[in-house]
PyMOL commands that place a pseudoatom at each C-alpha (Angstrom):
pseudoatom trace, name=CA, resn=UNK, resi=1, chain=A, elem=C, hetatm=0, pos=[4.619, -0.804, 8.227]
pseudoatom trace, name=CA, resn=UNK, resi=2, chain=A, elem=C, hetatm=0, pos=[5.848, -3.944, 6.986]
pseudoatom trace, name=CA, resn=UNK, resi=3, chain=A, elem=C, hetatm=0, pos=[3.730, -6.849, 5.367]
pseudoatom trace, name=CA, resn=UNK, resi=4, chain=A, elem=C, hetatm=0, pos=[3.891, -8.670, 8.521]
pseudoatom trace, name=CA, resn=UNK, resi=5, chain=A, elem=C, hetatm=0, pos=[2.718, -5.896, 10.654]
pseudoatom trace, name=CA, resn=UNK, resi=6, chain=A, elem=C, hetatm=0, pos=[-0.118, -5.467, 7.972]
pseudoatom trace, name=CA, resn=UNK, resi=7, chain=A, elem=C, hetatm=0, pos=[-1.214, -9.015, 8.390]
pseudoatom trace, name=CA, resn=UNK, resi=8, chain=A, elem=C, hetatm=0, pos=[-1.508, -8.452, 12.129]
pseudoatom trace, name=CA, resn=UNK, resi=9, chain=A, elem=C, hetatm=0, pos=[-3.791, -5.438, 11.592]
pseudoatom trace, name=CA, resn=UNK, resi=10, chain=A, elem=C, hetatm=0, pos=[-5.863, -7.364, 8.803]
pseudoatom trace, name=CA, resn=UNK, resi=11, chain=A, elem=C, hetatm=0, pos=[-6.367, -10.248, 11.522]
pseudoatom trace, name=CA, resn=UNK, resi=12, chain=A, elem=C, hetatm=0, pos=[-7.580, -7.608, 14.075]
pseudoatom trace, name=CA, resn=UNK, resi=13, chain=A, elem=C, hetatm=0, pos=[-9.600, -5.535, 11.465]
pseudoatom trace, name=CA, resn=UNK, resi=14, chain=A, elem=C, hetatm=0, pos=[-7.518, -2.435, 12.900]
pseudoatom trace, name=CA, resn=UNK, resi=15, chain=A, elem=C, hetatm=0, pos=[-7.375, -0.498, 9.855]
pseudoatom trace, name=CA, resn=UNK, resi=16, chain=A, elem=C, hetatm=0, pos=[-9.769, 2.020, 7.900]
pseudoatom trace, name=CA, resn=UNK, resi=17, chain=A, elem=C, hetatm=0, pos=[-8.483, 2.683, 4.498]
pseudoatom trace, name=CA, resn=UNK, resi=18, chain=A, elem=C, hetatm=0, pos=[-6.094, 1.573, 2.079]
pseudoatom trace, name=CA, resn=UNK, resi=19, chain=A, elem=C, hetatm=0, pos=[-5.049, 4.037, -0.709]
pseudoatom trace, name=CA, resn=UNK, resi=20, chain=A, elem=C, hetatm=0, pos=[-2.701, 3.662, -3.518]
pseudoatom trace, name=CA, resn=UNK, resi=21, chain=A, elem=C, hetatm=0, pos=[-0.647, 6.525, -4.438]
pseudoatom trace, name=CA, resn=UNK, resi=22, chain=A, elem=C, hetatm=0, pos=[1.149, 7.350, -7.660]
pseudoatom trace, name=CA, resn=UNK, resi=23, chain=A, elem=C, hetatm=0, pos=[4.941, 8.347, -6.520]
pseudoatom trace, name=CA, resn=UNK, resi=24, chain=A, elem=C, hetatm=0, pos=[6.180, 10.879, -8.828]
pseudoatom trace, name=CA, resn=UNK, resi=25, chain=A, elem=C, hetatm=0, pos=[9.920, 10.288, -8.027]
pseudoatom trace, name=CA, resn=UNK, resi=26, chain=A, elem=C, hetatm=0, pos=[9.883, 6.682, -8.324]
pseudoatom trace, name=CA, resn=UNK, resi=27, chain=A, elem=C, hetatm=0, pos=[7.525, 6.787, -11.375]
pseudoatom trace, name=CA, resn=UNK, resi=28, chain=A, elem=C, hetatm=0, pos=[5.322, 4.044, -9.759]
pseudoatom trace, name=CA, resn=UNK, resi=29, chain=A, elem=C, hetatm=0, pos=[3.006, 3.302, -6.843]
pseudoatom trace, name=CA, resn=UNK, resi=30, chain=A, elem=C, hetatm=0, pos=[3.223, 2.873, -3.232]
pseudoatom trace, name=CA, resn=UNK, resi=31, chain=A, elem=C, hetatm=0, pos=[0.381, 1.482, -0.795]
pseudoatom trace, name=CA, resn=UNK, resi=32, chain=A, elem=C, hetatm=0, pos=[-0.742, 3.831, 2.132]
pseudoatom trace, name=CA, resn=UNK, resi=33, chain=A, elem=C, hetatm=0, pos=[-2.627, 2.249, 4.862]
pseudoatom trace, name=CA, resn=UNK, resi=34, chain=A, elem=C, hetatm=0, pos=[-4.243, 4.775, 7.432]
pseudoatom trace, name=CA, resn=UNK, resi=35, chain=A, elem=C, hetatm=0, pos=[-1.616, 7.243, 6.654]
pseudoatom trace, name=CA, resn=UNK, resi=36, chain=A, elem=C, hetatm=0, pos=[1.424, 4.835, 6.727]
pseudoatom trace, name=CA, resn=UNK, resi=37, chain=A, elem=C, hetatm=0, pos=[3.354, 3.592, 3.646]
pseudoatom trace, name=CA, resn=UNK, resi=38, chain=A, elem=C, hetatm=0, pos=[3.758, -0.104, 3.165]
pseudoatom trace, name=CA, resn=UNK, resi=39, chain=A, elem=C, hetatm=0, pos=[7.546, -0.745, 3.821]
pseudoatom trace, name=CA, resn=UNK, resi=40, chain=A, elem=C, hetatm=0, pos=[10.049, -3.391, 2.857]
pseudoatom trace, name=CA, resn=UNK, resi=41, chain=A, elem=C, hetatm=0, pos=[11.838, -5.227, 5.849]
pseudoatom trace, name=CA, resn=UNK, resi=42, chain=A, elem=C, hetatm=0, pos=[14.710, -2.745, 5.552]
pseudoatom trace, name=CA, resn=UNK, resi=43, chain=A, elem=C, hetatm=0, pos=[12.049, -0.029, 6.469]
pseudoatom trace, name=CA, resn=UNK, resi=44, chain=A, elem=C, hetatm=0, pos=[12.194, 1.437, 2.888]
pseudoatom trace, name=CA, resn=UNK, resi=45, chain=A, elem=C, hetatm=0, pos=[9.049, 2.398, 1.010]
pseudoatom trace, name=CA, resn=UNK, resi=46, chain=A, elem=C, hetatm=0, pos=[7.868, -0.461, -1.016]
pseudoatom trace, name=CA, resn=UNK, resi=47, chain=A, elem=C, hetatm=0, pos=[7.409, 0.485, -4.605]
pseudoatom trace, name=CA, resn=UNK, resi=48, chain=A, elem=C, hetatm=0, pos=[5.475, -1.081, -7.486]
pseudoatom trace, name=CA, resn=UNK, resi=49, chain=A, elem=C, hetatm=0, pos=[5.886, -0.340, -11.027]
pseudoatom trace, name=CA, resn=UNK, resi=50, chain=A, elem=C, hetatm=0, pos=[2.208, -1.100, -12.249]
pseudoatom trace, name=CA, resn=UNK, resi=51, chain=A, elem=C, hetatm=0, pos=[-1.274, -0.951, -10.573]
pseudoatom trace, name=CA, resn=UNK, resi=52, chain=A, elem=C, hetatm=0, pos=[-1.624, -4.563, -11.539]
pseudoatom trace, name=CA, resn=UNK, resi=53, chain=A, elem=C, hetatm=0, pos=[1.339, -5.390, -9.316]
pseudoatom trace, name=CA, resn=UNK, resi=54, chain=A, elem=C, hetatm=0, pos=[0.000, -3.426, -6.500]
pseudoatom trace, name=CA, resn=UNK, resi=55, chain=A, elem=C, hetatm=0, pos=[-3.485, -5.225, -6.873]
pseudoatom trace, name=CA, resn=UNK, resi=56, chain=A, elem=C, hetatm=0, pos=[-2.123, -8.636, -7.029]
pseudoatom trace, name=CA, resn=UNK, resi=57, chain=A, elem=C, hetatm=0, pos=[-0.029, -7.981, -3.923]
pseudoatom trace, name=CA, resn=UNK, resi=58, chain=A, elem=C, hetatm=0, pos=[-2.819, -6.565, -1.882]
pseudoatom trace, name=CA, resn=UNK, resi=59, chain=A, elem=C, hetatm=0, pos=[-5.146, -9.331, -2.968]
pseudoatom trace, name=CA, resn=UNK, resi=60, chain=A, elem=C, hetatm=0, pos=[-2.400, -11.818, -1.897]
pseudoatom trace, name=CA, resn=UNK, resi=61, chain=A, elem=C, hetatm=0, pos=[-2.582, -10.105, 1.645]
pseudoatom trace, name=CA, resn=UNK, resi=62, chain=A, elem=C, hetatm=0, pos=[-6.448, -10.366, 1.727]
pseudoatom trace, name=CA, resn=UNK, resi=63, chain=A, elem=C, hetatm=0, pos=[-7.189, -6.666, 0.705]
pseudoatom trace, name=CA, resn=UNK, resi=64, chain=A, elem=C, hetatm=0, pos=[-9.972, -6.518, -2.009]
pseudoatom trace, name=CA, resn=UNK, resi=65, chain=A, elem=C, hetatm=0, pos=[-10.932, -2.653, -1.453]
pseudoatom trace, name=CA, resn=UNK, resi=66, chain=A, elem=C, hetatm=0, pos=[-8.697, 0.130, -1.869]
pseudoatom trace, name=CA, resn=UNK, resi=67, chain=A, elem=C, hetatm=0, pos=[-8.819, 3.386, -3.873]
pseudoatom trace, name=CA, resn=UNK, resi=68, chain=A, elem=C, hetatm=0, pos=[-6.085, 5.066, -6.154]
pseudoatom trace, name=CA, resn=UNK, resi=69, chain=A, elem=C, hetatm=0, pos=[-4.867, 8.667, -6.032]
pseudoatom trace, name=CA, resn=UNK, resi=70, chain=A, elem=C, hetatm=0, pos=[-3.123, 9.611, -9.004]
pseudoatom trace, name=CA, resn=UNK, resi=71, chain=A, elem=C, hetatm=0, pos=[-2.402, 12.977, -7.959]
pseudoatom trace, name=CA, resn=UNK, resi=72, chain=A, elem=C, hetatm=0, pos=[-1.231, 13.339, -4.127]
pseudoatom trace, name=CA, resn=UNK, resi=73, chain=A, elem=C, hetatm=0, pos=[-1.024, 17.016, -3.885]
pseudoatom trace, name=CA, resn=UNK, resi=74, chain=A, elem=C, hetatm=0, pos=[-3.316, 20.067, -4.801]
for i in range(1, 74): cmd.bond("trace and resi %d" % i, "trace and resi %d" % (i + 1))
show_as sticks, trace
zoom trace
């Protein structure tokens, strides 16, 4: 899901939860909205180096409530 698609969902209140997952391979963070990762326009998973960067981007998009998952597997 790209930022443009996310904005459309935001306008329609059509998503339930936003999570930030620690991406071990990328050594950074990725955003997951209702099971779909936030992607670049080239359809690659958008990666963030810090939680601050994620929070700034989500706030810019209009999302102020999200959870953080540091361990994505048991």
